[in-house]
Every structure is written in C-alpha cells, then in structure tokens.
C-alpha positions in Angstrom: 37.1 28.5 -19.2 38.3 25.2 -17.7 34.9 23.6 -18.2 34.8 24.5 -21.8 38.3 23.2 -22.4 37.4 19.9 -20.8 34.3 19.6 -22.9 36.3 20.5 -26.1 38.9 18.0 -25.2 36.3 15.2 -24.6 34.7 16.0 -28.0 38.0 15.7 -29.8 38.9 12.5 -28.0 35.6 10.9 -28.8 35.8 11.8 -32.5 39.4 10.6 -32.7 38.3 7.4 -31.1 35.6 6.9 -33.9 38.2 7.7 -36.6 40.7 5.2 -35.2 38.0 2.5 -34.9 36.9 3.1 -38.5 40.5 2.9 -39.8 41.1 -0.3 -37.9 37.8 -1.7 -39.2 38.8 -0.9 -42.8 42.3 -2.5 -42.4 40.8 -5.6 -40.7 38.3 -6.0 -43.5 41.1 -5.8 -46.1 43.2 -8.4 -44.4 40.1 -10.7 -43.8 39.2 -10.6 -47.4 42.8 -11.3 -48.4 42.2 -9.4 -51.6 44.5 -6.5 -51.0 47.9 -5.7 -49.7 48.7 -2.6 -47.7 49.9 -1.1 -50.9 46.5 -1.9 -52.5 44.7 -0.6 -49.5 46.3 2.9 -49.9 45.8 2.7 -53.6 42.2 1.6 -53.8 40.6 2.0 -50.3 42.0 5.2 -49.0 39.3 7.3 -50.7 36.3 5.4 -49.3 38.1 5.3 -45.9 38.6 9.1 -46.0 34.9 9.5 -47.1 33.8 7.3 -44.3 35.9 9.2 -41.7 34.4 12.5 -43.0 30.8 11.1 -42.8 31.4 9.7 -39.3 32.7 13.1 -38.0 29.9 15.0 -39.7 27.1 12.6 -38.6 28.4 12.4 -35.0 28.1 16.2 -34.8 24.7 16.3 -36.4 23.3 13.6 -34.0 25.3 15.0 -31.0 26.7 11.5 -30.4 30.0 13.0 -29.5 28.3 15.0 -26.6 26.4 12.0 -25.1 27.2 10.9 -21.5 28.5 7.4 -22.1 28.3 6.6 -18.4 24.5 6.7 -18.9 24.5 5.4 -22.5 21.2 3.8 -23.6 19.7 2.3 -26.7 19.4 5.8 -28.1 23.2 6.1 -28.5 23.4 2.6 -30.0 20.8 3.5 -32.6 22.8 6.6 -33.5 25.9 4.5 -34.0 23.9 2.1 -36.2 22.4 4.9 -38.3 25.9 6.4 -38.9 27.3 2.9 -39.8 24.5 2.3 -42.2 24.8 5.6 -44.0 28.6 5.0 -44.4 27.8 1.6 -45.7 25.4 2.9 -48.3 27.8 5.6 -49.5 30.6 3.0 -49.8 28.4 0.6 -51.7 27.6 3.4 -54.2 31.3 4.1 -54.6 32.0 0.4 -55.1 29.4 0.1 -57.8 30.8 3.2 -59.5 34.4 1.7 -59.5 34.7 -1.9 -60.5 38.4 -2.0 -60.0 38.3 -0.4 -56.6 36.6 -1.4 -53.3 34.1 -4.3 -53.2 30.6 -4.5 -51.7 32.0 -7.2 -49.3 34.6 -4.8 -48.0 31.9 -2.1 -47.4 29.7 -4.5 -45.5 32.5 -5.8 -43.3 34.0 -2.4 -42.6 30.6 -0.9 -41.5 29.8 -4.0 -39.4 33.2 -3.9 -37.6 32.8 -0.2 -37.0 29.3 -0.6 -35.6 30.5 -3.3 -33.2 33.6 -1.5 -32.0 32.0 1.9 -31.8 29.0 0.5 -29.8 31.4 -1.2 -27.4 33.2 2.1 -26.9 30.0 4.0 -26.3 28.7 1.3 -23.9 32.0 0.6 -22.3 31.3 2.5 -19.1 28.0 0.8 -18.6 29.6 -2.6 -19.2 32.4 -2.0 -16.8 30.0 -0.6 -14.1 27.7 -3.6 -14.6 30.5 -6.1 -14.2 31.8 -4.3 -11.1 28.4 -4.2 -9.5 27.7 -7.8 -10.3 31.0 -8.8 -8.8 30.5 -6.6 -5.7 27.0 -7.9 -5.2 28.0 -11.6 -5.5 31.1 -11.2 -3.2 29.5 -8.9 -0.6 25.8 -8.3 -1.1 23.6 -6.6 1.5 20.8 -9.1 0.7 20.5 -12.3 -1.3 17.2 -12.1 -3.0 14.7 -14.5 -4.5 12.0 -12.9 -6.6 8.5 -14.5 -6.7 7.1 -13.9 -10.2 9.2 -14.3 -13.3 7.0 -11.9 -15.3 7.2 -8.3 -16.4 7.2 -6.9 -12.9 9.9 -9.3 -11.7 12.1 -8.5 -14.7 11.8 -4.8 -14.0 12.8 -5.3 -10.4 15.7 -7.5 -11.4 17.0 -4.9 -13.9 16.8 -2.1 -11.4 18.7 -4.1 -8.9 21.4 -5.0 -11.5 21.9 -1.5 -12.7 21.5 0.6 -9.6 24.4 2.1 -7.8 22.6 2.3 -4.5 21.0 -1.2 -4.2 23.5 -3.8 -3.1 21.2 -6.8 -3.7 22.2 -10.0 -5.4 19.2 -11.8 -7.1 20.0 -15.5 -6.7 16.9 -16.8 -8.4 13.2 -16.6 -9.4 10.3 -18.8 -8.5 7.1 -18.8 -10.6 3.9 -20.7 -10.9 4.5 -21.3 -14.6 6.3 -24.6 -14.8 7.3 -23.9 -18.4 9.7 -21.1 -17.1 11.5 -23.4 -14.7 15.2 -23.8 -15.8 15.1 -20.7 -18.0 17.2 -17.6 -17.4 16.2 -14.0 -17.1 19.1 -11.6 -17.5 21.4 -14.3 -16.2 19.2 -15.3 -13.2 17.7 -18.8 -13.2 14.0 -19.6 -12.6 14.6 -22.2 -9.8 11.1 -23.7 -9.5 7.6 -23.2 -8.1 6.8 -21.1 -5.0 5.8 -24.3 -3.0 9.5 -25.1 -2.8 10.7 -21.6 -1.9 11.9 -22.8 1.5 14.2 -25.3 -0.2 15.5 -22.7 -2.6 16.1 -20.1 0.2 18.2 -22.7 2.1 20.2 -23.7 -1.0 20.9 -20.1 -2.1 21.3 -18.7 1.4 18.7 -16.1 0.5 17.6 -13.6 3.2 15.1 -11.5 1.3 12.1 -12.5 -0.8 10.3 -10.1 -3.1 6.8 -10.9 -4.2 6.5 -9.2 -7.6 3.1 -10.2 -9.0 1.0 -7.0 -9.0 -1.9 -8.8 -10.7 -2.2 -11.5 -8.0 -5.5 -11.7 -6.2 -5.7 -11.3 -2.4 -6.2 -15.1 -2.1 -3.0 -15.7 -4.1 -1.0 -13.1 -2.1 -2.2 -14.8 1.1 -1.0 -18.2 -0.2 2.4 -16.8 -1.3 2.9 -14.9 2.0 2.3 -18.0 4.0 4.8 -19.9 1.9 7.4 -17.1 2.5 6.7 -17.4 6.2 8.1 -20.9 6.2 11.5 -19.4 5.4 13.6 -17.3 7.6 13.7 -14.5 5.0 12.4 -11.0 5.2 9.6 -10.6 2.8 8.6 -7.6 0.7 5.8 -7.1 -1.8 5.1 -5.0 -4.9 1.8 -3.2 -4.6 -1.1 -3.7 -6.9 -1.7 -3.6 -10.6 -2.2 0.2 -10.7 1.5 0.6 -10.1 2.2 -1.3 -13.3 -0.3 0.8 -15.2 1.3 4.0 -14.0 4.8 2.7 -14.9 5.8 2.9 -11.2 7.3 -0.5 -10.7 10.5 -0.1 -8.8 12.4 -1.3 -5.7 11.4 2.0 -4.0 7.7 0.9 -4.3 8.3 -2.4 -2.4 6.6 -2.6 1.0 6.8 -5.1 3.8 4.4 -8.0 3.6 1.9 -7.2 6.4 -0.5 -9.2 8.4 -3.4 -8.0 6.3 -1.8 -9.9 3.3 -2.2 -13.1 5.3 -5.9 -12.4 5.8 -6.4 -12.9 2.0 -9.4 -10.5 1.7 -10.7 -10.0 -1.8 -11.6 -6.4 -2.8 -15.0 -5.3 -1.6 -17.6 -4.8 -4.3 -19.4 -1.5 -3.7 -22.2 0.2 -5.5 -20.6 3.6 -5.9 -23.7 4.9 -7.6 -25.7 4.3 -4.3 -23.0 6.0 -2.2 -22.8 8.9 -4.6 -26.6 9.1 -4.6 -26.8 10.1 -0.9 -23.5 11.8 -0.3 -23.1 13.9 -3.5 -24.2 17.5 -2.9 -24.7 17.1 0.9 -23.1 18.7 3.9 -21.4 15.8 5.7 -20.3 15.9 9.3 -17.9 13.4 10.7 -17.4 13.4 14.4 -14.1 12.0 15.6 -12.9 12.8 12.1 -9.3 12.7 13.1 -9.3 9.1 14.4 -8.5 6.0 12.5 -12.1 5.3 11.3 -13.1 9.0 11.1 -10.1 10.0 9.0 -10.7 7.2 6.5 -14.4 8.2 6.4 -13.2 11.7 5.5 -10.9 10.3 2.8 -13.6 8.3 1.1 -16.3 10.9 1.5 -14.1 13.5 -0.1 -14.0 11.5 -3.4 -17.8 11.3 -3.6 -18.4 15.0 -4.2 -20.1 16.3 -1.0 -21.3 19.9 -0.9 -19.2 20.4 2.2 -17.2 18.1 4.5 -17.0 19.0 8.2 -14.3 17.3 10.3 -15.1 17.6 14.0 -12.6 16.3 16.7 -11.5 17.3 20.1 -7.9 16.3 19.4 -6.4 19.1 17.2 -3.2 17.2 16.0 -5.2 14.4 14.3 -7.7 16.8 12.9 -4.9 19.0 11.5 -3.2 16.0 9.8 -6.3 14.8 7.9 -7.2 18.4 7.0 -3.8 19.0 5.4 -3.9 15.6 3.6 -7.4 16.3 2.1 -6.3 19.8 1.1 -3.4 18.4 -0.9 -5.4 15.6 -2.5 -8.7 17.4 -3.0 -8.0 21.1 -3.5 -11.5 21.5 -4.9 -13.1 20.2 -1.7 -15.2 22.5 0.5 -13.6 21.5 3.8 -14.1 22.8 7.3 -12.3 21.5 10.4 -13.8 22.2 13.9 -12.2 21.5 17.2 -15.0 20.6 19.6 -16.3 18.0 22.0 -19.5 16.0 21.5 -20.0 16.4 25.2 -20.6 20.2 24.7 -24.4 20.7 24.2 -24.1 24.4 23.3 -21.3 23.8 20.8 -23.1 20.9 19.2 -26.3 22.9 18.8 -24.3 25.7 17.3 -22.6 23.4 14.8 -25.9 21.9 13.6 -27.7 25.2 13.5 -25.0 27.0 11.6 -23.9 24.3 9.1 -27.0 22.2 8.8 -25.4 18.9 7.9 -27.5 16.5 5.9 -25.5 13.4 6.8 -23.7 12.6 10.1 -21.2 9.9 10.7 -20.7 9.6 14.4 -17.2 8.1 15.1 -16.3 10.1 18.2 -15.8 7.7 21.1 -13.5 6.4 23.8 -12.6 2.9 22.6 -9.6 1.5 24.7 -11.1 -1.3 26.7 -8.5 -1.4 29.6 -8.4 2.4 30.0 -12.2 2.6 30.1 -12.4 -0.2 32.8 -10.5 2.2 35.2 -12.4 5.3 34.0 -16.0 4.2 33.5 -17.5 7.6 34.2 -15.4 9.0 31.2 -16.7 6.2 29.0 -20.3 7.1 29.9 -19.7 10.9 29.4 -18.1 10.6 26.0 -19.7 7.5 24.5 -23.3 7.6 25.9 -23.9 11.3 26.8 -21.9 12.6 23.8 -23.8 10.4 21.4 -27.1 11.3 23.1 -26.4 15.1 22.6 -25.3 14.7 19.0 -28.4 12.5 18.2 -30.8 15.1 19.7 -29.2 17.8 17.6 -29.5 15.6 14.5 -33.2 15.1 15.3 -33.8 18.7 16.1 -32.2 20.0 12.9 -33.7 17.3 10.7 -30.5 15.6 9.5 -31.4 13.1 6.7 -29.1 10.2 7.8 -27.2 9.5 11.0 -24.8 6.6 11.0 -23.5 5.5 14.4 -20.1 3.6 14.4 -20.5 0.7 16.7 -18.5 -2.4 17.6 -18.9 -6.2 18.1 -17.9 -5.5 21.7 -21.5 -4.2 22.2 -22.8 -7.8 21.9 -23.0 -9.4 25.3 -20.4 -7.0 26.6 -17.9 -7.9 29.3 -16.4 -4.4 29.5 -17.8 -0.9 30.1 -16.6 0.3 26.7 -18.7 -2.4 24.9 -21.6 -1.7 27.2 -21.6 2.0 26.5 -21.6 1.2 22.7 -24.6 -1.0 23.2 -26.4 1.9 24.9 -25.6 4.0 21.9 -27.2 1.5 19.6 -30.3 1.6 21.9 -30.4 5.4 21.6 -30.2 5.1 17.8 -33.1 2.7 17.7 -35.2 4.7 20.1 -34.9 7.9 18.1 -35.4 6.1 14.8 -39.0 5.3 15.9 -40.0 8.9 16.3 -37.7 11.0 14.1 -37.6 12.1 10.5 -33.9 11.3 10.5 -32.9 7.8 9.4 -30.8 6.7 12.4 -28.7 3.5 11.9 -25.7 1.9 13.5 -23.0 -0.2 11.9 -21.3 -2.9 14.0 -17.9 -4.3 13.1 -14.8 -5.7 14.8 -11.2 -4.7 15.2 -9.5 -2.8 12.4 -5.9 -3.6 11.5 -3.3 -0.9 12.2 -5.8 1.5 13.8 -4.6 3.7 16.7 -4.2 1.6 19.7 -4.8 -1.8 18.0 -2.5 -4.8 18.4 -0.6 -4.5 15.1 1.1 -1.1 15.8 1.9 -2.4 19.3 3.4 -5.6 18.0 5.5 -3.7 15.5 6.8 -1.4 18.2 7.6 -4.3 20.4 9.4 -6.1 17.6 11.4 -3.0 16.8 12.5 -2.8 20.4 13.7 -6.5 20.4 10.7 -7.9 22.2 9.0 -9.5 24.0 5.8 -9.4 22.0 2.9 -9.5 24.5 -0.3 -11.5 24.0 -2.9 -11.7 26.7 -3.9 -15.3 26.0 -2.8 -17.9 23.6 -6.3 -18.8 22.5 -7.8 -15.3 22.3 -9.4 -14.6 18.9 -10.8 -11.5 17.2 -12.5 -10.4 14.0 -10.3 -8.1 11.9 -10.9 -5.8 9.0 -8.7 -3.3 7.2 -9.6 0.3 7.9 -10.5 1.1 4.2 -12.7 -2.0 3.8 -14.6 -1.3 7.1 -15.2 2.3 6.1 -16.3 1.3 2.6 -18.9 -1.0 4.1 -20.0 1.7 6.5 -20.6 4.1 3.5 -22.5 1.3 1.7 -24.6 0.5 4.8 -25.5 4.2 4.9 -27.1 3.8 1.5 -29.4 1.1 2.9 -30.6 3.1 5.9 -34.3 3.2 6.5 -34.1 3.9 10.2 -33.4 1.8 13.3 -31.2 -0.9 11.6 -28.1 -2.3 13.1 -25.9 -3.2 10.2 -23.5 -6.1 10.9 -20.5 -6.4 8.6 -19.1 -9.7 7.5 -15.6 -9.8 8.9 -14.6 -13.2 7.7 -13.1 -15.8 10.1 -11.8 -14.9 13.5 -8.1 -14.7 13.8 -5.9 -15.9 16.7 -4.0 -13.0 18.2 -1.1 -15.3 19.0 -0.9 -16.3 15.3 -0.8 -12.6 14.3 2.1 -12.0 16.7 3.9 -15.1 15.4 3.5 -14.2 11.7 4.4 -10.6 12.2 7.7 -11.6 13.8 8.4 -13.9 10.9 7.5 -11.2 8.4 10.0 -8.9 10.1 12.7 -11.5 9.4 13.0 -12.9 12.9 12.5 -16.3 14.4 9.7 -16.4 17.0 10.7 -17.6 20.5 14.4 -17.6 19.3 15.0 -14.0 18.3 11.8 -12.5 19.6 9.9 -13.9 22.6 6.1 -14.1 22.7 5.0 -13.5 26.2 1.6 -14.5 27.5 0.4 -11.8 30.1 -3.1 -12.9 31.0 -6.5 -11.5 30.0 -6.9 -7.8 30.9 -9.9 -6.5 32.8 -13.1 -6.7 30.8 -11.4 -8.8 28.0 -13.0 -12.0 26.7 -11.5 -14.8 24.5 -13.8 -14.2 21.6 -16.2 -11.6 20.2 -19.8 -12.0 19.0 -21.6 -10.2 16.2 -25.1 -10.8 17.4 -27.0 -11.3 20.6 -29.1 -14.5 20.9 -32.3 -12.8 20.1 -31.0 -11.0 17.1 -31.4 -12.5 13.6 -29.7 -11.5 10.4 -31.3 -10.3 7.2 -29.3 -10.0 4.0 -28.9 -6.8 2.0 -27.9 -6.3 -1.6 -24.3 -6.5 -0.5 -23.5 -9.9 0.8 -20.9 -8.4 3.2 -23.6 -6.4 5.0 -26.5 -7.9 7.0 -29.1 -6.3 9.2 -29.7 -7.4 12.8 -33.3 -7.7 13.9 -34.3 -4.6 16.0 -35.0 -5.4 19.6 -37.8 -4.0 21.6 -36.7 -1.1 23.8 -38.5 0.5 26.6 -38.0 4.1 25.5 -39.1 5.8 28.7 -36.9 3.6 30.8 -34.0 4.4 28.4 -34.4 8.1 28.6 -34.9 8.1 32.3 -31.7 6.0 32.7 -29.8 8.4 30.4 -30.7 11.3 32.7 -29.5 9.2 35.7 -26.3 8.3 34.0 -25.6 11.9 33.2 -26.1 13.0 36.8 -24.1 10.1 38.2 -21.2 10.4 35.7 -20.7 14.1 36.4 -20.9 13.5 40.1 -18.1 10.9 39.7 -20.2 8.0 40.9 -18.5 4.9 42.1 -21.3 2.6 41.0 -21.3 3.5 37.3 -20.8 -0.1 36.0 -23.8 -1.3 37.9 -26.0 1.5 36.6 -25.0 0.6 33.0 -25.7 -3.0 33.8 -29.2 -2.1 34.9 -29.8 -0.6 31.5 -27.9 -3.4 29.6 -28.7 -6.7 31.3 -26.4 -8.6 28.9 -23.4 -6.7 30.3 -21.4 -9.0 32.4 -19.3 -7.0 34.8 -15.7 -8.2 35.4 -15.6 -8.9 39.1 -12.1 -7.6 39.4 -13.0 -4.2 38.0 -16.0 -3.2 40.1 
C-alpha cells in the first residue's frame, strides 16, 4: 500500500509541476508582450490557459510522461514534452484565430516555447545535476586522467560513457587525432589537443596517466605506430578492439583491453583461402593430438568452424582437454565432438583410436616443448616427441589417413637442445613415411607463439604483477614470434597444400629482441623499466641459443600460393638407418640411458650438444 501511495504522490507532484510551469509561462508571456495587465490576463487569457492545463494533464497521462523515471530521462521524454507543447500551441492558435479580441498568436507561441523549455529542464534536472556532480568529482578527484586517441565515433562513444557513468571515475582531459582539421575543436566539452606524435607532450601537460586508443578501424601497422608513441609516455595504455565491435554496437569502456606486445608487432591480418581449407576439412573426421595445448586448442577452435564430420580432441592432460571441450560445446553446439584422454606413447590405445574412429585428417601437436626441462629429462623428450610421433605416424599409415600434419618448430634447425633435436627427428619420420605411404605426411615449422603456455609473455606478466624483477637470459637474444591464431591459420592453410614430404616454413616476420619485449611490456603495464621494475639478465639457459633459424644450409625455399608459407627442399634420408635408430632410441629411452643426447646426435649430426648438459 505504501508503494502505491508513493507512486500516486509522485504522479500528482509531477502533474502539479507541469501545471505550475504552464501558468508561469502564460504569465511571463503576458508581461513580455506588454499587451495585457493582470486584469486582462484573467479576462482574456484564463480560458486558453485552462485549456492548456487540461491538455497537458490529459496528454501527460496518455504518453505516460508523468510515470517516467527522470533520473534516467532520455531524448524520448524530451520528445514527449515537445509533442505536448506543440499540441497546446496549435489549440491556442485556433482559439486566437477564433477570437480577435482575445489571445494573440504571439502569446500562444511564447507560452508554448517557455513551457517546453521549463518542462524539459524539470524532466532532465536529475540528469543535469548528476552530470555536473560527476564532472566536478572527476575533475577534483579522478581515478584516472585520460587522453583518448581518436576523435571519431568510437572515441565520442567512450567519452560519453565516461561522462555519464556512475561507476567510472575517469576524467577525459583531451583527444589526439590524425585529422589536423579537428585540432582545437571540442567534443562534449573536451578539446582535441593535437596529433598523436605529440602525445608525450600532452600527457605531461595534462598530467594524464591513462591513454585509450579508440580507433577500431585502424590497421595493425597503425596500431603498432600508435602503441609505440604511447610507450614514450609513462601512461597505462588500453585499446578498443577491432571494427567488428563497432558493427555489433559493442563499443564501451568494458570492451577496452590492455595494449599488448602483439600490438607492437604490427602484423597485418593473414589472407587465407577458406575455400581450400573447407575443401579438405569439411565432412572429415579430424583428430588433433595435444588438443588441449596452446596450439592444439586453437587448431580445434578453427577446425570447428570449418564443418568437420567429427572433431576428436586427444590429450593426456584432462584439465586442458576439458576446458577446450566445454568452450567448443558452448560455441558450436552442432559440432560432433569427442574428447579422449590418452597418451601418444600408448601403442595399443593409438591403434584402437585409429581403428575405431578412422580419422581422415590428423594434426599432431602433442609434444614436450620446454627447452630447459627437456635438457634435464632427455629420455622423456625422446619417449614423447620421437617415439610418440613414430607410433601415431604408423597408425596413420596403417589406417590410410588422408593427411597428416606434424607441428614442428624452428628449433629443429641446427638444434642446440634435445627438444629441437627430437623435433628434427620427427620431421625425418614424416619425410620417410611420405615416400612410401598413401597418406600425405607433411610438417609445418614455425617459431615461438605469443602468450602460449610456458612462453615468455605470461612469465613476464606474472613477474611484473609480483613487482619484478623481469628475467631475461641475455640482452641480445632474439626470437621469431607469431600469435597463436595466425600460426594455426597458416598451419591449416599449409595442410591444403600437402602433397607429401614437405616441410612448410611459415613467414614469421622479423626477429624480436626478448629484452625489448620485456621493456615494452613493463611500459605497457604503466611502470618505468629499471626504475619501478628491474630487468635482470640471468644468462643463457642450457641448450639455448641467441637466435633461431628457419632453414638448414642445404634447404632452399619454394613459394606457395600464400606468400606467408614456403616449402623447404626435402633432404635425402637414409630410411633404414632412421628406422634402426628409432628402435635403438626406444630401447635406450625406456632403459633410462645416460647417453641419450649422443644417440640423438648420431641421428641428427647438425645437433650441437650443450657441453654443460651432457
């Protein structure tokens, strides 16, 4: 009962407010025109005033204007006030024309205009007061002082959300934009200060501590340029994701993400022939070993969108497998998905999987990949990477799989660690079987992937979160880097080019200094390197070299239809020596040999054993 009473009381107060405002508007119009006295007002204008009051009450109830929440008033409420004012004006004009000695058209115009202005102010008063309070609070005590890069539609949306939100205590102190015609103009009271090249100056002048890059249409090259300019400041930097967010109407502060190292790589989107990928994946049973890992799970994500007959995720680690399984079930409920927990070392299990499900395509991503860990456990590297691959390859050959794609690494080229050496043996197995099998066996070789499990980026982020130091093994160490999605996209494309025996080499761009990655990541996190967060040089780890190579000296590159994918010239392999060596490696690994690295070196002469890890 109390709620109804409050609602009734609010309705009465709102309607009384409209009535009072209309009466005051009518009186003010009379005095302004200086045509009537109070006596004349009650004599000539009382009837149109009463008619106006009646219309206002009636139309407010019809449009539910009196029930609107003025704390959240919008353009809809203002349009309702305008419609009511206009109807009252039209009726009063008709009355004026019917009575030459009574009200005038001028009086009708002024009264309706004053009522519209005053009633709109009443309806919007809460919003105006809230806005002024928030603006004052943000300027006097903001959580962040913000510069927005991009004075276009996206930047304007971000600004308005910041200005109207109760939860975001940001104060936007300026815009920067590439369009010099916008410099000096104002957007919702915020000045466009200048071009991005001078952002460090503007950040210092305004005392800004957060930069938001709000250009969802920007190319990867432009994002790289802007990100590097932001690095020159001491500001935290966030970025609005790509153009699809704008198309979906999802531009908001909540969509902002931290500028990451991959933004500094400036990689343009990969051009893929999706028809080729669909051509060999659609309608096939696809098996992904190591399907729960960084590369394997992204393979599963992209394969799921290419309409396979069935996707089989195989992994020894149940937690990772479960996570990607649940993700795919949510995003692709129509997908025929099967998750198997198994080890590629298990011959009986692998035979059962291939015999039962008859995969047509296999992506072999299961492997031990951590270089320092494998240096101290070389037998495990051989068991999992070499013997596991050998068993899966034999099953693929026995059950006539159409295509088999081995995930390899640039560390297989002139390896200085056991992990890279085992991956080179895997490439040799692939090429040996390709000569005699109906299956198209190929390998795809690429470098480090950003943010994969165990890579330097997650490690650096964790070290920064803990206050440092950030550890780098050598100041001059360089590596090739790719993002996980782009690496996997190229793997899928390479699979379309498979004829058998190729080693596909992915174009990974320029090598990147790990020290620079650490330095930039600290800056992107809003800290000053060596001042807030120390970068500590720890020395090269066992089996680690300063730079990676994509090709051995005797390998040459042949281009494919995709300029990001090349083919390394196959090398001559003594197949009998290889298979004899594999049997020896199997026996020695499972007998926990102490000379495993030397045995692998005998098979891979380009493998240079780290003297400190023998």
